[in-house]
C-alpha positions, 0 to 999 in steps of 0.5 A: 258223926254221932255224939254219945255224950260220954267223956273219958280221960286219957290216963298217964300211959296215953290210954282211953277206955272205950265204954262197954256200951259202945264196944257192944254196939260196934261189936268191938271185942278184946284184941280187935285191931282199930285204925286211928284217923285224924282230921284237920278239925282235930278229931281222932277217929277210931275205926274197926280194922278189917284185914280182909277189907284190904283184899276186897277187890281181890276177894271179889275177883276170887268169888266171881271166879268160883261162881263162874267156873264152878257155879257156886254162890259165894260170900267172903266175909270179915268177922262182921259183914260181907266184903264180897259176893258172887252168884247172889244179889249184890245189893242183898249181901254187900256190907251186910251184917253176919248172922249170929250162926255164921259168926259162931262158925267163924269163931269155931275155927273149923269147917262147917257143912250143912246136913239135911237133918239140921236147920238152915242158917242164913248168912245175914243178920236180917235173913236172906234168900240163901242159907249157908251150905259150907263155910270155912274160917279164914285164919291168918297168922293164927288170928281169925279174920273172916270166912268163905261160905258157899250158899244154897238157895233156901228152896233147895235142901242139899248137902255140899258135895266134896268138891264144893267143900274143898273149894271153900277150904282152898279159898279160905286158906289162900286168902289167909296166906295173902294176909300173912307177912 
């Protein structure tokens, strides 16, 4: 654990403010759920909660199925990083931070499809060997929890076909429903 040197007091309602610098660094936004852990040494640990993280094994199987049956390269993400992938190098994508462009797609709450006349967007912050062909945010109980994106090799320049679009929309809808109630 890394010490920040910042000390905050608990108010009379039991609240503590997480400093803006830490929220920015850890990408904690207003309304984000945090898990609270305690350990034997008396430490209280806050961790960003990822609902999609609860479905990691299931999401990985779904991604593998899309890849094997439809030959799609797919990533399934929470709001910050990739939680499952198939058809792309696992080491390159596993738990990597999302690019600002993919985060914007997620925040838009609507389907994104690449067009031939627009710039190719990497799904990852540090770049990758693929670009986003089609992406659909995962919404559960009205909250954005992540996205499903199909990827295309950076050396290809093709628009997603209607079947690919429907598969990505179906996967996002299905995963969103798995998290409900």
